[in-house]
Every structure is written in structure tokens, then in C-alpha cells.
N, C-alpha and C positions, 0 to 999 in steps of 0.2 A: 186484862181488859182495859184498866185505867191507863196503863202505859200507852196502849194503842190509840186510845181516845186523845190523850195529851199530844201524842205525836202528830195525829191528824189536825188537831187544832193549831199546833205550831206550824205545820205545813201550810195551812190556810192563811195564817197570819203573814208568813213569809211571802206567799203568793200575792196577798193583798198589798203588802208593802211594795213589792216589785211592780204591780199594776199601777199603784198610786204614783210611783216614781216615773214610770213611763208616761202617765198622763201629764205630770208636771213638766217633763221634758218636752212633750208634744205641744203643750200650751205655751211654753216659753218660746218655742220655735215659731208658732203662729203669731204670738205677740210681736216677736222680732220682725217677722215678715210684714205685718201691718205697719209697724213703726217705719220700716224701710220704705214701704210704698208711700206713706205720708210724707217722708222726707224728700223722696224723688218728686212727688207732686209739688211740694213747696219750692224746690229748686227750679223745676220747669216753669212754674208760675212766676216766681219772684225774679228769676234771672233770665232764662231763655226767652220766655214770653215777652218780657219788656224789651229785650235787645231786638227781637224780631219785629216787634211793634214799631220801634224807632226806625228800623231799616225800611219798613213798609211806608212810614211817614215820609222819609227822605225820597223814596221812589215816587210817591204821589206828588210831592213838591217839584220834583225834577220834570214831571210832565208839563207843568205850567210855567216853570221859570227857566227860560232858555239860557240866560246869562250864568246861572249857578248850576246848570244841569250836570256838568262833568263833576263838579265838586260834590254835589248831592249824591250822585251815583257812587262816587268813591266812598263817601261816608256810609252809604248803605252797604257797600261791599265789606267795609271794615266791620260793621256790626254783624253781618252774616258770618264773617270769619270768627268773631268773638263767640257767637252762638254755637258754631261748630266745636270750638275749643271747650265750651261749657258742657256740651253733650258728651264729648270725649272724656272729660273729667268724671262725669256721672257714670259713664260706662266703665271706666277703669275701677271706680270704687265698687261696682257691682260684680265685675268679672276681672279679678286680678290676673296678672301674667301667670301662665301655667306653672304651678309649683313643680310639676313633673319635668318640665323643660328647663326652667330657670333655677329651681331650688328655693328654699325659704330665705336664704341669706340675700340673694339678689332681689327678691321680691320685697323684703323689708327695707333694703337700701333704696329701692325705687320709691317706696312709700315715704321714707325719710326725706329724700330729695324733694318730693312734692310738698312736704310740710315746710321744709326750709325755704322753698320758693315763696311761701306766703309771708315769711319774715315775722311770724307770730310766735314761734317757739324754737328754742335751741334744743336740738336732739342729739343725744349720744347713744351709741349702740355697741354693746360688748357681747361676745359669744365665745363658746368653747371651740377649740379646734376639732374638726370632725363631727360637728353637730349634725350635719345633714346625713352623714352615714349612719348615725345612731338612731334616727327616727324615720318611720315610714312616711309615704307621701300623704296619707290621710291625716296623720298627726301633724305634719308640716302645715297642711291647709288649715286645720283646726286652730293651730297656734297663730297662724297669720291672721285669721279672722278675729281672734281674740285681741290681737295687737291693734287691728283696725278699729274694733269697737271701743277699746279703752282710749286710744289716741283721739277718737272722735269725742268721747266723753270729756277728755281733758281740754280739747279745743273749745268745746261748747260751754263748759261749766267752771273749769278750774281757775281761770285767769292766771295760769302758770307762765313762768319765764323759761324754765328748764324741764326737760323730760329725759329720763334715762331708761333704756330698754336693755335688759340682760337676759340672754338665752344660754343656759349653762347645763352641762351634763354633770350629774352628781351620782356616781355609781349607776344603779339601775333606774334612776329618776332623771327626767328633764325638768329643770326649774326655769320658769319664765317670770321675771320680775319687771314691772313697769312702775316707775316712781316719778312723781312730779312735785314741784315746790309751790303748788297753787294754794288756794284758800281752804282746801279741805272741806269736809262737811260732816254733819251728824247723821250717821247711818240710819238711826231710828226715825228721824224727822224728814228724811229725803227718800223714803221708799218709793213714793209715787213718781217723783221727779226723775230718778235714775234707775228705778226698779227694772224696767224692761231690758235695758242694756246689761245690767249686772246679772239678771236672770238668764239672759241669753249666753253670757260668758259661763255661768255656772252649768247650764244645760250642756253646752259644748264640752266642757271639762268632764262632766259626769259620764258622757258617752264613752270616754276612754279611761273610766275608773280613776279619774284624777281628783285633786282637791283644790279648793279655792280659799284664799285667805286675803281679806281686805283690811288694811290698817289705815285709818284716817280719823281726823277730828278737826273741828273748826280752827283755821289758822295754821294747820300743821301739815298741809299737803296730803298726798294720798299714795299708798303703795299697794299694788295688786300683785299677789304671789299665786302662781299656778304650778302645781306639781303633777306630772304625768309619768306613770310607769312606762319605761322604754319597751319592756317585753310585751306590753299589751298591744294587740293588733286590732 
């Protein structure tokens, strides 16, 4: 009788742990969505809104200044073109090129080219041969989203010069390593500042029974390691 009771208690504990884990993952996803919405709002307000306001001002001036009308209209058109490019950049960050159509390697290369265009960071990318054949489309999208998140963290906080992305197959495991030479940080004292992004990375990884390891300290850069079982669908 005691064995049956212990077994039921153990089953309840396992069930509770699983439910708690699901709640944590769900909360991390919600937090990430809220963070993403806030960042989109800031980008639209700080960049697109100001560009369009300037274009509107040029058009208003053009109505009353006949001598400068063509020049002002041209300036307004240039600003509208800039606004279109800003909106396209925001759209690309939200909806990456289809992993199913392009594969993760081309998608990562496209992301790297966009980073290099800013001239803020030198990026190197290394990968195993046949990496795309080894992992399914859902895993490829998840890994791409993690790379996006961590690159965003580096650009915002790290003050790094160099970034290295490695995507390797190691037996039944896919290893993703993202390293930067930035200022690093104290994990315990930076939970609020970077917690949402790191929690989002952890929740994505846990959905595929993966593991996350973060190595960093002040003045010594940051290395993020993700380990995902290949056989897990």
C-alpha cells in the first residue's frame, strides 16, 4: 500500500514539474512578444515617424515656396524612400526568409550581410558540411531565431568588435556557439536587463529538449552554447 502511495506522489510531483515548466515556457514567450512589440513601437516612433514628419514638412513648404518647390519635393521623396527601407528592415526582422525555401545557411548569411552593412561588427560564420540535412525545418527556424536574439543582444549591450557564429554537428547533437569579444557582464546583476532575451533563448531550446550554457564575466566577452538533439522532432 505504501509503495502505491509513494508512486502516486511521485507521479504528482513529475506532473507538477512538467506543468511548471510549461508555464515558464509560456511566460517566456509572452515576455518575448511584449519586448518585441515595444521594440517595434520604438523603431516606428524614433525612426519612421520622424522621417515621415520631415517629408510632410518638405511638402508643406513646397506649397508656398515656388522657387524651391522641385528641390523640396525631391527631398520629401528621398525621405519617403528611407521610410520604406526602414519598414522593410523591421519586416525582415519579424518574418525572416522562409527557412523551408532557403535553408538556415542562406538565412544566416543574409542576416550577417545586414550586420556587416552597419559596419558595427565584424562577423565570422563557420558550419559543418551537411548541417541542413541533419536538422529539420522547425529546428532550423528555432536556431535562426536564437541567433537573431543573441546578435541583437550583442549589438545593443556588448560593445563588441568581433562576433563568431558556429553551427556544428557533433554526433547526435547540433551545437550552436555564438561568441563575442565585448565587455561581458555579471549574470547575477544583469538578470533584469537581459533576462527576457535569455529566457526566450532558453524557452526555445527547451522545446526541443536542448541545453543552454552561457559563459561570461565583466571584461571577458560572452559565449552562448546551445546543444540540441538531432533525433528530437
